N, C-alpha and C positions, 0 to 999 in steps of 0.2 A: 692557370688552374681556374675552374669555374664550378659553380654549384649546379648539380643535376638532381633528378628525382631520386635516384638511389641514395645519394648523400643525404638528402632531406629525410628520407624514410629511416635511414640509419641513425640520424640525429634524433628523430622522434622516438625511436626505440629506447634511447637512453633516459627518457622521462618515465620513471617507474611509479606505478600506482602503489601507494604506501600500504594499502590493505591487501592487495593481491600479489604484490611483489613481482609484477610483470610490466613490460613496456607497452606503450600505446599501440604499436604495430601488432604485437603478440595478442593483445586483448581485442583486436579488431575494431578499435575506436577511431582509426583514421579512415575516413570515408573517401577523401580525395586529396591528392597532391598534384599540383600543376606548377611546373617551372617554365616560365616564358621570359622573353627578352625584357618585358616590362614589369616583371616581379614574380613573387612566389605566392601561391594560394594554397592554404591548408584548411580542410573542412573536417571537423571532429564531431563524431556522434556523442551526444550528451543527453542525459535524462533531466538536466536542470533547465527550467524555463526562465529563471532569474539570471540576467547577464552578470550580476555581481558574483553569483556562485561559480561562474566559469572563469572569472578574472584570474585566480591563481594559476589555473592551467594555461591560460593565454600568456601570462608572464613567463611561465616555464618554457613554453614553446618559443617565444621570442628570444629568450636567453639561449636556448639550444641552437637557434638559427644564427645568432650572433657568434656563438662559439664556432659553429661550422664555417662561417665566413672568415673568421680569424684564422682557422686552421688551413683554409684554402688560399689565404692571402689575398682575398678580394673584399670589396665593399658589399655589404648586405643589400640586395635589391629591395624594393618596396615589398613589405610582407603583409599579407591579408590573412587573418585567422578568423574563421567563422565556425559557428556551432549549429549543427542540425539536430533538433530535438527528435528523438525516435524511441518509441517503446517497442522493442523487438520481440518477436515470437520466441517463446521458450523452446529449447531443444527437447522435444518430448520423445520418450522412448516408444510411445504408442503411435500408430498411424492415425490419420484424420478420421478414418472410418471407425476407429475405436474410441475416439473422443466425441462424446455427445454434444459438445459445444465447441466446434472447430473454429468459430469466429471470435472466440473469447481468448485473449492472449494470456491473461493471468487471473486465476481464481484464488482469492485470498480469504481464508476463514478468519473471523474476528470472534474470539472465544474468551471464556473466563471460567474459573473453577467454581464460582458462586454467583448468585444473583445480587443485584444492587450495587455493583461496582462501577457502573457506567459503560458497560459494553456497547449498548445501542447508541449512546451518546458518542462514543469513540467511532463506531462504524459510520454514523451519519456525518460527523465532521471530517473524518478521513475521506469519505466519498466526495463531499463537496470540495474539500481541499485539493484532491487530485483533479477534479473537474476544472478547478480554477487554473490549473497549469496547462489546460488544453487537452487533457486526456479524455478519452471516451470511457465513461464509468457507469457501471450498473451496481445496484444494491439489492440483494435478495434478503428479505426478512425471513430468516430461517428459524426464528424463535417462535415456533408454532404454538407453544403453550401460552406465551405472553407477548404477542406482537405489539410493538410500540411505534414502528416506523410510520403507520398512517397518521398518528398524532404529530410526530416530530416533523413530518413533511407536509402537514396541513391538508391531508387527503380525506378528511372526515366526510365531506359532501360529494366526493368524487365516486363515480361508478365504474367498475372495471369493464373494459371492452374485450369481448371474446370473438374471435373469428374462427369458426369451426371448432376445433379442439385446442386452439392456440390462444393464449392470453397476450394482450398487448400491454406492455408495462406502462405505468404512469411516468411522465417526464416532468421533473421539477428541479430547479436550481442546477441544471446541467447534468442531472443524474437520472438514469432509468431505474425504476424500482417496482417491485411487486411484493405483496404481503398476504399471508393467510388471513390477516385482519380485515381485508376487503372482500373476502369470500364467505365469511360466516357472520352471524349476528354478533355485534360487538358486546352484547351482554351475556353471550353464551359461554359457559365454561367448557374448554376443550379437554374432555376427559378421554384421552386416547391411549391405547396400548401401543406397543412397539411397532407392529405391522402397519397400523393406521398412521402413525407418525412418519414412518418410512415412506408410505405412499403419498402422503401430503407433501412432504419435502421434495420427492422426486417429481411430482406434478409441477410444483412451483419452479423448479430448476429447469426442467426439460421441456415443459409445455408453454414456455414463455418466449416470445419473439424478441430476444435480446439484441439481435443485429450485431454488427462488429463492435467489440469492446476491447479497450486496452486493459481494463481491470473490472472484475466482478467481485465485489466484496459480499461476503455471506455473514450476516449477523446470526450467530448460533445461540441456541438456548444455553443457559448455564449448566455446568456439570459435565459429565463424561458418559452420556447416554446414547440413545439410538441415532439422533440426528448427526452428531459428529462422525459416527461410524458410517452412516449412510453416505455422508458427504465424501469421506475418504474413499469409499468404494465406487462412488458414482462419477466423480469428476477428477481430472488431472490437476491436483492442487499445486500451486506455486509454493504456498506455505501458509502459516498461521500467525496472527498477531494476538498476543495475550494481554488482557487488561486486568490490572490489579491495583488495589488501593494500598497505602503504606502500612496498614495495620497487619499484625501477625496472623490473624485468622484468615485474612484474604490471601496472604502469602502461602499459607498451608494449602489452601484449595487451588490456588494458581499453580503451585508446584505439581499437584496431581494432574491438572489439565495439561501441563507441559509434558509430563510423563506419558499421558495418553497420546498426544500428538507424536511424540518420539516413538512410541510403540507402534503407531500406525505409519511410521517412516515419513511423517510430514515435517518438513523443515520449519522451524520457528523463526520467523522473520525478525521479530523483536517484541519487547515488552513495553507497554505504556503504563505509566503510573498516573491514575486518575485521582482526583480529589487530593492532590499533593499538598496544597496549603491554601490558606485564605488570607488575603491582604485587605485590611480595613481601610476606611477613608483617611485615617491618620498615617497610613503607610506602614503600620505594624503588621508583620506577617505571623499568622498563627498556624502551627502544624496540628490541626485538629485530630487527624487520624495517625499521627506519628510522622516520622521524617525518613524519606529515602528507602522505605521498605521494599518497593518494587525494584529499585535499582540494585539493592543488595541481593534480592532474589535472582535478578539477571546475572549478577557477577558470580554468585555461588554456583549457578547452574551453567555458566559459560554461554549465556544467551545475550544477543545484542539488546541494548537499551535504547528505545526510540525517543523517549523524552517524557516530560511531565505535563499534565493538564490540571490547572488549578481549579479550586472551587470558585466559581464566579457567578454572580446573580444573572448576568446576561445569558449564560448558557441555559439556566433553568427557564428564564422568561421566554427566550426565543424558541427553544425546543418545545415548550408547552404550547406556545402560540402557533407552532407550525411554520416559523420563519427562521430556520437555522442559518440561512445565508447572512443574516444580520450580525451573527457572531464574528464575522470576518470584517465588518465595517464599523464596529463600535470601539470598544477599548483596544488601543493598539497593542497592548501587552497580551491580551487574549488572542487577538488575530495573529500575532507573531507566534504564539505557542501552537495554534491550530495549523498554520501554514508550515511550521517547523516539523510537526508530526507527519503531515502528508508528504513533504519533501523528503523527510528521513525514510519513510516507507518506500517511496519511489527509488531512492538511491540504493537502499538495501536490496530491492528486487533486481536492480541493474547489476549490482555487484555479484549477487548470487548467480545471475544468468551468465556473467562473464566467467565465473569460476566453474561453470558447468554443473551447478547444483540443482537443476530444475527438472530432473527426471520424475516421472509419475510414480508415486509410491505403490508398492505391492503389499497387499493386505492378506494375511493368513489368520483365520479364526479357528482356534482349537477348542 
């Protein structure tokens, strides 16, 4: 008896994803199987950039190959397991001609039911965290009433470049970004009715040369108004991330935002709890706005919980200074929280894609 490719693939199918309940072959995660005289090579598609995150799966594959060899009554040849990081294009129900941004793989809205909960902070740190994994990332500042991305990205002195009718996005910290804040007087109040807001957002989204992107994050204005509606109509959304603080009033508004996305048939990728706690220099942790409120919201609504972002002076200092990348190189606990949120988002998108949940929503307005 000997080990052949069919046997290897059959063994790999016995490794079941705990969340999807399907084997690696069925999920399409096995990119290559090669069986030769000098050994076995298996290449697995993975969204993880950290080798440690792939270690459990590598051990499971090794164990499956050892079991196969035992059943065949032969010694296991040298085994090489490698991981190919890939962000795959969503299975869209619309054709590329219907998709106004065909080179963008995933469009993700970052929203909140109310202002002041750290939505823009979450959008910026998620974008940089994803870029740190090697993904191509864009960030659209869709908060046209209160744009804050220019400050957080240190773009105050930058001037936007326009070629014809197309805007060239700024590039900073590995992220392409554009904001209405760079097109208007910074001291001017944007008093816009619905059609004006719709037109401004459409221009930012569609008249920007984004180029190929794995992720385009859209920082939405708070609430359930015109811009989220325009976004759902305009672009094939992968899903939305909700940002909420632990306190009850933030939960109430976040619940309304969740219902809005559900009504628009936009998948909610997960909930982030911002300002979860503060840890003093003496190591004492203070739950200033309550404890676990956003996680409770996620549980009661059946939504995934992506994680917590603590109150940390470095966040405020670095984002005010326009140096958000420093949040990932200062306090290790803060960096770990930020990287965890970005990796959690990428993993959730991958799981949704494998489950076939990335069709473009259909919106009906009565």
